[in-house]
C-alpha positions, 0 to 999 in steps of 0.5 A: 499500500502506498500513501500518495496523492490520487492524481488520476482523472477518475471519469475522463475518457481515455482519449481525453486523457491522452490529449491532456497528457500531451497538451501537458508535454508541450507546456514550458516547465517552470525553471528550477530554483536556484540553490540557497546557500542555506540549502547548499551548506545543508546539503553539504554538511550531510554529505561530508560529515558521514565519513568522518563521524562514522570514522571517529565513532569506530575509533572510539568504541575500539579504544577501551580493547584495542592495544593500538591506542595510539594510531586510534587516537591519532585517527580520531583526532584527525577525524575530529579536526576534520569535523571542525575545519568543515564546520568553519567553512560552514560558518564562514559561509552561511555567516554567522548573525551579522554585527551592527555597525562598522569595523575597521579592516584590522579588526576584521583581519584579526577575527577572520584569522582567528576563525580560520584555524590557521596556527599562528607559525603557519600564517604571515600577515602584512597589512598595509597601515593605510588599509588597516584603517579602512572602515568595514560595513558589511559582514560579508567581508570577514567571510570572504576573508575567513573562507580564503583562509580556512580553505588555505588551511584545510587544503594546504597540508601545512604549507606557510600562507601569506596574506597581503592587504593593500589599498590603491586607487579606491580599491582593497586587495585581500591576497592569499598566496601558497605553495602547491595549490592546484591552480586549475582546482581552484579556478574551476571552484571559483567559476562554478555557478551553482554550489557544489553537492559537498563542501569541496569547493563551497568556500570558493564558490561563496568567495567568488559569489559574495565578491560580486555581491560586493562589487568586487573582482577576482585575480590570480597570479603565480610566482616565479617560485611557483607559489599561487596567489588569490586576489580578491579585490573590493572596492573602497566606497 
């Protein structure tokens, strides 16, 4: 037995039923609504959290009786760190409740660094004195910067990260540089028009979306040493 709405025409002749079916097939179908950031986050978290949670649960169940406790502890620790990283990405992408009023960019940088999870020894911040005093009145600026740093933390395999913030000609540049970045993969995420089904690339998709919403631009370059630099250029209105 199936519980479902009965949509069958109860008294229509077969010929009329077939005619209606043909007419309906030629009617324009409404376009699918674009996936919202919130829906993308829920879908991505449900997809990506299953494996690390299962691994974490299995490791914890075996800790009491298994002699390989150091290996299991390392596994549990790595999966917990992975979950924390995913939640940082989700928080930066979806955004926490927006703060009222304006802040200086130096405070936004500090908050973004703290939210990214990057350890101090891995990050070098170069903040131009003129840029530090720029006022920020939109929470999306912090979300963009947090996503860039969190992405470097999660996928950078411990490589050093340089964040350079400059102000020039009515624009503020947020430049993140790191070795070993797969440029084609990063650019593929930045060029997506719809959010990914999992958290892979969701932060970068959010960066390009929010940058456009703020009237900004994206650029990239590769240095002589092979380091990849992604630049978010935002208008200083």
